[in-house]
N, C-alpha and C positions, 0 to 999 in steps of 0.2 A: 335252722341250719344243722347240718350233719356235723357232729363233733369230730375234731381231728383225731385220727388214729395215731397213737404214739408207738414208736418201735419198742419192742420188748427185748430184754436181754436174752441172749441165747439163740436169737433168730438171725436171719440174714441182714435185717435192718439195723442190727446193733454193732455194725463194723466200727463206728467211731468210738464207742466206749471201750470196745475190745482193744482198739489201738492205744487209747489212753492208758488202759491197764497194762498193756505190754510195755509202754514207755515208762511206767513207774519203777523206781529203784527196787531191786530185789533185796528183801530183808529176811533173815532167818527167823521163823516163827518161834523156834525153841529158845532164841536169845532174848525174847521179850517176856516181861511178867505177864501173868494170866490176865489180870484186870486191864492192863494197858493194851494187850493184844485184842481184847474184845472191843475196847473203845475205838481203836484204830480201824478195826474191821467194820464197825458200825458207821464211823465217819466216812470211810471209803465208799461204802454202799450208798450213803446219803449223797455224797458228792457226785458219784456216777449217775444216780437217779436225777439229780438236779441238772447235770450237764446233758443228760439224754432227753430232758424235756425240751419243749419248743418255746420256753419263756424268753430266751435270749434272741431267738430269730423267728418271731411270729410273722404271720402274713399281715402286712400293714394295710391291706384292703379290708380286714375284718376288725370288728370291735374298736373302731376309730375313737380315740379319746380315753380309752381305758388305761389302767396302770400297765397292763401287759403290752398295750400298743406303744406307750411311751418308752417302755423298756426296750422294745425292738427298735424304736426310732433312735434311741441313744446308741444301741449297738451299731446301727448303720452309720451314724455320724462319726462314731469313734473309728470305725474301719476307714471311712473316707478321710478323716484327719491323718490317720496313720499312712494312708496311701499318698496324700499330699506331702507329708513330712519326708517320706523316702523318695519323693519324685526326683528324678535326675535333673541336674541343672543344665543350662544351655551354653556353658563356657566352650569356647573354641578349643579343639584338640590340636595340639601341635603335631604337624606332619612333616615328613621329609620334603625338602624342596624338589621341584620338578626336574631340576638339573643340578649337577654338582657345581658348587661355587668355590673357586680357589681364591687366594688372597688378591690377585689382580682384579677379578670380577667384583669382589666385595668393595675394593677401592673405587672402581668405576661407578658402581651403584651409589656409593656413599657421596660421591661428588655431584650426583644428580638429585639427591634428596633435598627436600625443603627443610633446611635447618640452618643454624648460624654458620657463617663462613669460617668461624674459628674451629668448627668441627669438620671442616673439609668440604662443605657444600659449595656449589656454584650459584645457588639461589638463596632466598631468605633475607632476613633483616641484615642490613649492613652494620658492622661492628667496628669500633675503634681499634687502632693498631695496638698490639701488645708489645711487651719488651722484646719479643722475638723479631719484630719488624725493625730492620736497619735501614735508615735513609740512604738513598743512592748518592754516590759521591758527585755525580754530574749527569744530567740528562740533556742530550742535544735537542735544541729547539728547531722546529720547522722554519725554513726560510720564509715561507708564505703559507697562508691559510686559504683554502678554497672550499666553499660550501654553497648551499642553495637555501635561500630564505623565501617564505611564502607569505603573501599578503592575506591577512585574515578578514573575515566579515566585520565591518564596522571599524576596521583599523585604518590608520593613516600611513602613507608611504614613508614619511620621515620617522615615525615611531618604529615601524618595522625595521628600517635600516639601523636605528639605534640599538634595538634589541639584538640585531645580527652581529653587533660588535663594532660598528663604525663610531668614531668619535663624533661629538655633537657638531663640530665644524664641518666635517665631511658630509654628514647626513643632511645638514641644512643646505650645503652647496649643491649636492646631487638633486635634492628636491626642487631647488630653485632652477637648475638647468632643465630638468624634465618638465617643470611647470611652464616653461617658455614654449614648449612644443605641444603638450597635452596636459590639461588639468589633472593633477594627481588624484583628485576625487573620482575621475572617470575611469581610472584603472580598475579592472574587474577584480573582485575578491577571488583568491585562488591563484593569482598570477605568481609564477615562480621567478625569482631573481637570482642569477648566478653571480656570486660575489667572490672577489679575491683580495686579500689583505697583504700588505708588504711585511717584511721582517721587522722585528723590533729595533734592532741596532741600538739597544740601550734605551729606547723610548717607546711610546705607545705605537701600536700598529696604525697605519694609514691605509686608505683605500687605494688599491692598485687599479682595478677595473671592475665593472659590473655590466651585465647585459640582460635584457628581458624583452618579452613581447608586449609592447605597450597597447597595440591594437591589432586587430586581425590583419591589417595591411601595413603595419609599421613595427620595426624592430629598433630599439634604442640601446645605445651602449655609452658608458662613461669610462674614460681612461685617463690616467694621470700621465701627462706629458710635460717634462721640464718642471715638475713640481706643481703644475696647474692641472685641474680637472677639465677635460674637454668632452663635449657631447657629440656623438655621431648618430645620424639617422640613416636607416636602411629601409627604403620603401619596398614593399612586397606586392607583387602583381596579384591582383584579385579579379577573378571572373565572376560576374553576377548573372550569368545565363540561368533563367529559371529551370528547375528540374521538372520535366514532364514525364508522367508515368501513365501509360495506357495498357489496358488488358481486357480480357473477356471474363465475365462473371461466370463462375462455375457453381458448385453446390453452395459455396459461401463466398460473399463478396470480400469479407475480411481475409480469408485464406488465399483467395485469388490475388488480392492486392499485395499481400505479403510475398507470395510467390513471384510477383512482378518486381519486387525489390523496394516497395514503399515502406518507409519507417512506420513503426507502430503508432507514434503520436500523430503522424499525418493521416493515417487511416481513421483513427478515432475522430479527428477533426472533420474529415470528409464525411463520415457517416453522420456525425452530429449536424453538419450543415445541410445535408440532404434531408435528414429527418425533420428539420425545422420547416421544410417547404413541401414535403410530401411524405406519405407513409412508406417506410422502407419495405415492410412486409408485402404491401399491395403493389408497389411500383417496380421494384427490382426483381428481375427474373433471370434464370440461367440463360446465357447467350447474349445478354446486354454487354455493352462496352463502357467501362468506367474510364474517366479522364481526370487525372489529378495533376495540378500544376502547383509547385511549391517554390517559395523564395529560397535561393540556394547561392552560396558563396564558396568559391574554391580559391585557395592561395597557391601560388607557384611553389611554395615549400611543401605542399602536400596536404595541409589541413583543409577540412570542409566543415561547413555549418549549414544545417537545414533550418530554414525560417518558417514563417507562417504559411498557411494555405492561401493561395491566390485565386484559384479557380477550381470549381467542382462541377464536373460534367457527367452526364449519363446519356448514352445513345442506345437506340433499338432499331435494328434494320437500317442503320445509316442515318436515321433521323434523330435529332436531339430531343430528349425528354426533359433534360434539366441543363441549364447553362447559368451557373451561379458565379458571379464575380464579386470579389471583395472591393468595396468602393466607399469613399468618404472617410472623413477623419475618425468616425466611430468604428470603422472596420466592419460594417455590416455587409451581408451578401445580398445582391439584387439579381433577380431573374432577368436575363437579357430580353426575353419575349415580352415582358411587361414594363421595362424601363421606359419612363416617359409617356406611357399610354394611359388612357382613361378606361375604366370599366364601370358600367352601369348595370345595376340589377341586384339580386339577392346575393350578398357576399356570405359564404358559409364560414363560420368561425372554426370549424373542424373539417379536415379532409376526410371524405368518405363517411361522415356521420349520418345517421338515420334518425328521423324525427320519431320519438317515442311518446311524446306528450305535447299537445298543442296548447295554445293560449286560451284561457277561459276557466270557468268554474269546474272543479273536479274533486273527487274524493282523494284526500291526501293518503298516500300509501303508508306513511309512518304514523301520523296523528290519528287517522281513522275517521275523520269527518270531512265534509265538503267545504271547500273554501276556494278563493280566487287563485288561480295559477297564473301569475303575472309574467310569464315567459314561455319559452319553448325549450323542451329537453331534447338533446341530441345524444343518442347512444353511440359510444365509441370505446375503443380499447383503453384500458388503464395506461396512463402515461402518454397518450397521444397528444401532440402539440395543439395548443389553442392559439388562434391568430386574431389580431385586431382587425375588425371589419373596415376600419377607416382611420385616417390620421387623427390624432388627438393627444390629450394629456391625461395621465393617470391621476384621478381625483381621489381614489381610495384603493389601498392594497393591504390586505391582511385578513384576519378572522372576522366574520360577520354573522355571528349567531348560527341559525339553522342553515345559512348559505355556506358555512364552512369557510374554506379559503376562497376569497372573493376579490375581484378586481372590477373597478368601475372607471370607464373612460369618458371624458368630456370631449365631444367632437365639435363643439361650437354651434352657433345657430339654434341653441335650445335642445340639441340632441345629445344623448348619452347612451352608452351601452354598458351592460354588466355581465360578468361571467362568474359562475358559482360552482362550488363543490370541487375545486381544483385539488389535485394531489400536491402540487408545488407551484408557487408563484415565481414568475421570471422577471417582473418589473417592480419598481418601487414607486411610492406616492410622489407626485410632482414631476416625474420624468416624462418627456415627450415620446410618443410612439408613432410609427408609421403603419400604414395599411399593410397587412400581411406579416407584421412582426410577431414573433412568438411572445405571448404575455404569460403563459402558464401551461399546465399539463392536466389532462383529464384525470379526475380522481373520484372519490366517494366520501368526502368530508362533510360534516354537518348532518342534517336530516336527509339521508340518502339511503336507498336500498341497493345501490350498485354503481359502478363507474359510469358517469355520464356528465354532460355539460348542461347546466341550466343557464340559458341565454336570455337576457332582458334588454328591452329598448325603451328609452324614456324620451318623451317629447314635452318640453317645458315642465319637467318634473313629474309627468304622469306616465305610467306604464302603458304602452300600446303594443299591439301584436307585431313582433319583429318581422313576420312574413308579409306585412302590409306595406313596408317601407323599402324603397329601392335606393341603395347608396350609389353615389358616383365617386369613385376612388381614383385619385391621381397622385402620382409620385412627386409632383411639383418640381420637375427638373427643367432648368432653363436650357435653351438650345445649345449654349456653349458647353455646359456640363454633360449633356447627352452626347455631344460630338466627342468629347474627351473619353467618355465611357466606352463608346463604340470603338474608338481608336485603341484603347487599352485592351479591349476584348480581342480585336483583330491581331494586335501585337502578340498576345499570349497564345492565340490559336496558331500562329505561325511557327512557334517553337517546336522543333522536332523532338520526339521522345528520345531520351538518352543523349541529347546534344550537350548537356551540362557535364557529361562524364568523359568528354574527349580530353586528350592531353593538352596541357598548357605550354608544353615545350615548343620552342619555335621550330617551324618546319625547315627542313634542309632546302637550300637554294636549288632551283632546277638547273641541271647541267645538260646542255645540248643546244641545238640551234634555236635562235630566237628570231622570228620573222624570216627564216630561211637564209640568214647570213651568219657566217662564222668569222671571227677575227683571223683564224688561221688561213681561211680562204683569201682574206684581203691581203695578207702578207705574201701569199704565194703569187699574187698577180704582179 
C-alpha cells in the first residue's frame, strides 16, 4: 500500500493547524520566564503535530483491527453520540390559532368538549350535584305521557308493556284482551305500540289507550272507557294479487330485471331457480323475455310486502324455454313440460356435460398407474348443478376419501347412483330426492385434476357402466294433483304485469245514463 501523505506545516494543506494556532490566546513572550517559554513552545509544537496527524480520523477501510483503526472507530462513535445528544426533540410547537377566539367562542368550545359537566361541558361523565345546585321549588307534571314501545326479539308482549310503565294489572288485562283476538306470541318482533298513560292524580298512572298493528291486515287498539279497558279491532283491506314482472333481457339479465322494477331478493331467487334447471350462461341470451311472478300483498293503508317467488319463466321468440312453478309442501319448483310425464333413456346428471373418461380400466391421472375406472367422468364448469337421475333416497352424503365430496342415492330395485368430486353438497343423508333435483355442484375435491363429475351406477352392489342402463323417470303425480298444478299455472299466467300496482281506492260511481233511461226523463213524462 502507498503510505498516506501527511500535510506539512506551512503548506496549503495545513489550514486546520493554522486555524488552531490563530484561535490560541495571545500571550506576551517577554512576560514568561526563559525555561517556561521553551517548554510551552515545545508542547505547542508537539500538540499541533499530533492534531495534524491522521491518528484520530484514519480511513476505517485500512488496517482493520489495529490500534489506529480502533482509535478512529472511537472518534466516529463519539461524534455520533454527540450528534444524538444534541438531536432536537419532536415536541409540538405552540402556534397561533387559525382564527381569533374571543370569550364567547371559548365558552362555546368549552361546552362541546368531552370533560366533566362541572367544568361546563355538555358531554362526559355525569357528576353529582354540588352545593351550587338548588332544588326547584315545584315542577309541573305532565297531565299524560305518550310514547312508543317496541317489542323485542324473544320478548313477551306483557313484559314489554310492564317495562313501558304500565302497572301489572293493566299489562295483564291488555295481554288478555289481545290474546282473545290473536296469540301474543304471533306478534312480530319490532312491532311498535303507541301508548298513552293518564295523569297521576295522587296515585300511579294507568293506561289511557294504546294502538298497534297486530297483523298486516289488522289494527288493534285498547282504550279505557268508564274505568274499564275495551278492545277495538280495525280490519285493513289487503289485496293479494301476485306481482308479475316481464321484460327483455339485455346485456345482463340482472340489470334488465332491476330496470323493470324487480326487487333484488326476487332476482337472486329467480336466477338461482333457473340455474338449478339449466345453465344460465348457455341458456339465456340477449333478446329473451324473463317472466317473474312473486307473492305480493298490499294494504289499503299503503304498506306492501313482497313474498316468495311463485313462477320463473323464460321465453325466446314467443316460445317458452322454462316454466318453473313452485309446488308442493316442500316449495320445490317443477317444470311444466315435464310435470306428470315419463322419460325413458339416458338421464344426464349435468346439463351440457361432455364425457371425458369412460367406464373401464385406465391409467389414473393422479396415482400414475392403471386401475379400474368404475364410472363415467363428465367435464363441466366449476359450480354447475348436479341433478339426481331418478327418484330415490340419499344413502350417503359427505367426504369419501379420493372421491372428495360424495353423494350416493338408493333408487330401489337394487339400483344406486353415486356422484363424486363435488364442490358443495346440497342434500343430507336420509332425505328423499326426486328426479331432476339438485343434489350438489361440480367441483374438484379428492383425487382430481380439474372440475368434473365422476358418475357411478351400481346394480345389486356391483359397479356397472352408467351408459348401459336406461332409466325411466316419473314424477309420480296423481291426476288430481296434476290438474291442480295446471290450474295454478294457468291462474298465474293470467295475471297481467303490473296489475298488483293498481290503486286499492274504490272507484267513483259512474254518472250518466244506465240502460238508456234516466230518472229525470221519467219525471218529465
